[in-house]
C-alpha positions as CSV (number, residue, x, y, z in Angstrom):
1,M,35.4,43.9,8.5
2,S,32.5,45.3,10.6
3,L,30.3,45.4,7.5
4,I,30.9,41.7,6.7
5,N,30.5,40.8,10.4
6,D,27.1,42.6,10.5
7,L,26.0,40.9,7.3
8,V,27.0,37.4,8.6
9,Q,25.4,38.1,12.0
10,G,22.2,39.2,10.4
11,V,22.0,36.0,8.3
12,V,22.8,33.8,11.3
13,D,20.1,35.5,13.4
14,G,17.5,35.1,10.6
15,V,18.3,31.4,10.2
16,L,18.1,30.8,14.0
17,K,14.8,32.6,14.2
18,D,13.4,30.4,11.4
19,I,14.6,27.2,13.0
20,L,13.1,28.2,16.4
21,K,9.8,29.3,14.8
22,K,9.1,25.8,13.2
23,P,6.9,23.4,15.1
24,S,8.7,20.6,17.0
25,S,7.1,17.7,15.2
26,T,8.0,17.9,11.5
27,S,7.5,14.1,10.9
28,K,4.6,13.0,8.8
29,R,1.6,11.6,10.6
30,T,1.0,7.9,10.0
31,R,-2.2,7.0,8.2
32,R,-4.9,5.2,10.2
33,R,-6.5,2.1,8.7
34,K,-10.2,2.4,7.9
35,R,-12.2,0.0,10.0
36,T,-14.4,-2.4,8.1
37,T,-18.0,-2.5,9.1
38,S,-18.5,-6.0,10.5
39,T,-22.2,-5.9,10.9
40,T,-24.0,-9.3,10.5
41,S,-26.3,-8.1,7.7
42,S,-23.4,-7.0,5.5
43,A,-21.5,-10.2,6.2
44,T,-24.5,-12.4,5.2
45,L,-25.1,-10.2,2.2
46,R,-21.5,-10.7,1.1
47,Q,-21.9,-14.5,1.5
48,I,-25.1,-14.6,-0.6
49,E,-23.4,-12.6,-3.4
50,K,-20.5,-15.0,-3.4
51,L,-22.9,-17.9,-3.8
52,L,-24.7,-16.2,-6.7
53,R,-21.6,-15.6,-8.7
54,P,-21.1,-17.9,-11.6
55,A,-18.4,-20.6,-11.2
56,K,-15.1,-20.0,-12.8
57,K,-14.3,-22.1,-15.8
58,Q,-11.5,-24.7,-15.3
59,T,-8.3,-23.8,-17.1
60,S,-6.8,-26.4,-19.3
61,R,-3.7,-28.0,-17.9
62,K,-0.6,-28.9,-19.8
63,R,-0.2,-32.7,-20.4
64,T,2.5,-34.3,-18.4
65,V,5.1,-36.6,-20.0
66,R,3.6,-39.6,-18.3
67,S,0.0,-38.9,-19.6
68,R,1.4,-38.4,-23.2
69,S,3.2,-41.7,-23.2
70,K,0.1,-43.5,-21.9
71,A,-2.0,-42.0,-24.7
72,R,0.7,-43.1,-27.2
73,R,0.8,-46.6,-25.8
74,S,-3.0,-47.1,-25.9
75,S,-3.4,-46.0,-29.5
């Protein structure tokens, strides 16, 4: 029995030492947001680039029931 007790005691001691050795804060650190540079020159440059972009084409819309019936009546 003393051999088993010594073995169990050794394992328990090893585990306790490992637990006590670990740092206290094991949680992950939260990521910080990157701050955007809000300089006036970059803001005006962004606005100018927005104005220079070509306009988006209008997407075709599906005809409603009312518009279809109007077209049918007029023809």
